[in-house]
C-alpha positions in Angstrom: 8.2 5.2 -55.7 9.0 5.1 -59.1 6.0 7.5 -60.8 2.5 8.6 -60.6 -0.3 7.8 -63.4 -4.0 9.1 -64.2 -6.3 7.2 -62.1 -7.9 4.3 -64.5 -5.5 3.9 -67.7 -3.6 1.3 -67.2 0.7 2.3 -67.9 1.5 0.5 -71.0 -1.7 2.9 -72.3 0.0 6.0 -71.4 2.8 8.4 -72.2 5.0 8.7 -69.4 7.2 12.3 -69.0 10.7 11.3 -67.3 11.3 13.0 -64.2 15.8 12.9 -62.6 15.4 12.1 -59.2 17.4 15.2 -59.1 14.6 17.0 -60.2 12.2 15.1 -57.9 14.0 16.2 -55.1 14.1 19.6 -56.2 10.4 19.6 -56.4 10.1 17.9 -53.4 12.5 20.2 -51.2 11.1 23.4 -52.5 7.1 22.9 -52.3 7.2 20.1 -50.2 9.6 21.3 -47.1 8.6 24.6 -48.4 12.5 25.5 -48.6 13.7 28.5 -50.1 16.0 27.9 -53.2 19.2 29.1 -51.7 18.1 26.3 -48.6 17.3 23.8 -51.2 20.9 24.4 -53.1 22.9 24.0 -50.4 21.1 20.7 -49.0 21.7 18.8 -52.7 25.2 20.2 -52.4 24.6 22.8 -55.6 24.4 25.8 -57.3 21.1 28.0 -56.8 21.1 28.7 -60.8 21.3 24.7 -60.9 18.8 24.3 -58.0 16.8 26.7 -60.2 17.4 25.2 -63.9 16.0 21.6 -62.1 13.2 22.5 -60.2 11.7 24.3 -63.4 12.4 21.3 -65.7 10.9 19.4 -62.9 7.3 21.7 -62.8 7.1 22.1 -66.8 7.1 17.9 -66.8 4.9 17.7 -64.0 2.3 20.7 -65.5 2.6 18.4 -69.0 1.9 15.0 -67.4 -1.2 16.7 -65.9 -2.5 18.8 -68.9 -1.5 15.7 -71.1 -2.4 12.8 -69.3 1.1 11.2 -69.2 2.1 9.0 -66.6 5.4 11.0 -64.8 8.5 8.2 -64.3 10.4 8.8 -61.7 14.3 7.7 -62.3 17.7 7.6 -63.4 19.9 11.0 -62.3 23.2 11.0 -59.8 22.3 11.5 -56.3 23.8 11.4 -52.1 21.2 10.0 -49.6 21.7 10.4 -46.1 19.8 7.5 -45.7 18.7 3.8 -46.4 16.2 2.8 -49.2 14.0 0.1 -49.0 11.3 -1.8 -51.2 9.7 -4.7 -49.5 9.2 -7.8 -52.2 5.9 -8.7 -50.7 4.1 -5.2 -49.8 5.9 -3.3 -52.2 6.3 -0.4 -49.7 8.7 1.9 -50.2 10.6 2.9 -46.9 13.7 5.1 -46.0 16.0 4.8 -42.7 18.2 6.3 -41.2 19.2 2.8 -39.9 20.1 -0.2 -41.4 16.5 -2.4 -41.7 15.8 -5.7 -41.9 11.7 -5.4 -41.4 9.7 -4.0 -43.6 7.5 -1.6 -41.5 4.6 -1.5 -42.7 3.5 -6.0 -43.3 6.8 -7.0 -40.9 8.0 -8.8 -43.8 12.3 -10.2 -43.8 11.5 -10.1 -47.5 13.7 -6.3 -48.4 16.0 -5.1 -50.9 18.5 -2.7 -51.0 17.9 0.1 -53.2 21.7 2.5 -52.9 24.2 1.7 -50.5 23.0 3.7 -47.3 24.4 6.7 -45.7 26.2 9.0 -48.6 26.0 6.2 -51.2 25.7 7.3 -54.6 23.1 5.6 -56.7 
C-alpha cells in the first residue's frame, strides 16, 4: 500500500500529505489492532513518548487529508519487519508472508517483487 486518495480525482490533480511508514504503523497498532500505546510502543521497540508523538502526527496528517481533500502518501522512514513483503507485478497486489514466496496469493503469478530484506530486514 502506497497511500490513499479521494474518490474520483486523479492523483496528479491532488495535493498530498506525507505519512511515514512508522506513523502508519502507529495508527495500525493503536486503532486497527486496538493495542494500548504502551503495548504498541513495545511492539515497535520504541519508548511510549516516542510512540505518542508518532501517533499524534499520524492522526493529524490523516485528519488534514480528509478535511482538505488531499491524498495520503505512505513512504519513507526506518522500520524493521518480521515478514517478507512482496508486490505482484501483474495484478499489483501487495502481500506479506512469514516464509519466502514464489507466487502471488491473489493471481498465482510468479512475477512478484520482494520489497524488503525479509524478516528483521531494515527498509
